[in-house]
C-alpha positions in Angstrom: 10.6 7.6 22.7 11.0 8.6 19.1 8.7 8.8 16.2 7.4 5.3 15.1 6.2 4.6 11.5 3.8 1.8 10.4 1.7 1.1 7.3 -1.9 -0.2 7.6 -3.9 -1.7 4.8 -7.5 -2.7 4.1 -9.0 -3.5 0.6 -7.3 -1.0 -1.7 -6.7 1.6 1.0 -3.3 2.3 2.5 -2.6 4.4 5.6 0.9 5.7 6.4 1.0 6.3 10.2 3.5 8.2 12.3 3.0 7.9 16.1 4.9 10.3 18.4 4.5 11.0 22.2 2.1 13.8 22.7 -1.4 14.8 23.9 -3.7 12.6 21.9 -4.3 14.6 18.7 -5.0 12.7 15.5 -4.4 14.3 12.1 -5.4 12.6 8.8 -4.3 14.0 5.4 -3.6 17.4 7.1 -7.1 17.6 8.5 -8.3 17.1 12.1 -9.6 13.5 12.7 -13.1 14.8 13.8 -13.4 16.9 10.6 -12.0 14.0 8.4 -14.7 11.5 9.4 -17.5 13.9 10.1 -20.5 12.4 11.9 -19.5 8.7 11.5 -19.2 8.0 15.3 -18.9 4.2 15.0 -16.1 4.4 12.5 -14.3 7.0 14.8 -14.7 4.5 17.6 -13.2 1.7 15.5 -10.2 3.9 14.6 -9.6 4.7 18.3 -10.0 1.1 19.4 -6.2 0.2 19.6 -5.6 3.4 21.7 -8.5 2.6 24.0 -7.5 -1.1 24.5 -3.9 0.0 25.4 -5.2 3.0 27.5 -3.1 5.4 25.4 -5.8 7.9 24.2 -3.9 10.9 25.6 -0.3 9.7 25.3 0.4 9.8 21.6 -0.1 12.2 18.7 -0.9 10.5 15.4 -0.2 11.9 11.9 -1.5 9.8 9.0 -1.7 9.9 5.2 -4.4 7.8 3.6 -5.0 7.0 0.0 -7.1 4.6 -2.1 -10.5 3.0 -1.3 -13.3 4.8 0.5 -13.5 6.5 3.9 -14.5 3.3 5.7 -11.6 1.2 4.2 -9.2 4.1 4.9 -10.4 4.2 8.5 -9.8 0.5 8.9 -6.3 0.9 7.3 -5.6 3.7 9.8 -6.7 1.4 12.7 -4.3 -1.3 11.4 -1.5 1.1 11.1 -2.0 2.5 14.6 -2.1 -1.0 16.0 1.2 -2.0 14.2 2.9 1.2 15.4 1.8 0.6 19.0 2.9 -3.1 18.8 6.4 -2.1 17.6 6.7 0.4 20.5 6.0 -2.1 23.3 5.7 -5.9 23.5 3.0 -5.5 26.2 0.8 -3.6 23.6 1.2 -6.5 21.2 -0.1 -9.0 23.8 -3.2 -6.7 24.2 -3.9 -6.0 20.5 -3.3 -9.5 19.1 -6.3 -11.3 20.7 -8.6 -8.6 19.3 -7.3 -9.2 15.8 -6.0 -5.7 15.3 -2.6 -6.7 14.0 -4.0 -9.0 11.3 -4.5 -7.4 7.9 -8.1 -8.0 6.7 -7.3 -9.7 3.4 -10.8 -9.6 1.9 -10.8 -7.7 -1.4 -13.4 -7.4 -4.2 -13.5 -10.5 -6.5 -12.8 -9.8 -10.1 -15.5 -9.7 -12.8 -15.6 -12.8 -15.0 -16.6 -12.8 -18.7 -20.1 -13.9 -19.5 -21.3 -12.7 -16.1 -22.8 -9.4 -15.0 -20.6 -9.2 -11.9 -18.1 -11.6 -10.3 -20.8 -14.4 -9.9 -24.1 -12.9 -11.0 -25.3 -14.5 -14.3 -27.4 -12.7 -16.9 -31.1 -13.2 -16.5 -32.3 -16.5 -18.2 -34.8 -16.1 -21.0 -36.7 -19.2 -22.1 -38.0 -17.5 -25.3 
């Protein structure tokens, strides 16, 4: 099986993901995955979720470049990219990942600030006098 490419997105973060057959190593922005996310165990688990569901933790090497957003949004973009790459490899993986919502792009983004408001919806404090 050859190298498979997919793009994952979340908020303003984008992850370019290449999945190749290998031993299960994950490299993000040229850094080892464990060093990239540090002690954020729940986020690491979230990124590995598509591999765990398809039982492919030690079957593929993943190389990814992430940009934009924060580390949490980048991790979710990475998860989306891994899911898309696995789904394009095998139709059976798609059937496993789809019910868990891993192939759907989370379209929630920050609402823009409106004039006359402090934030998107927060009004200035009312002063009677």
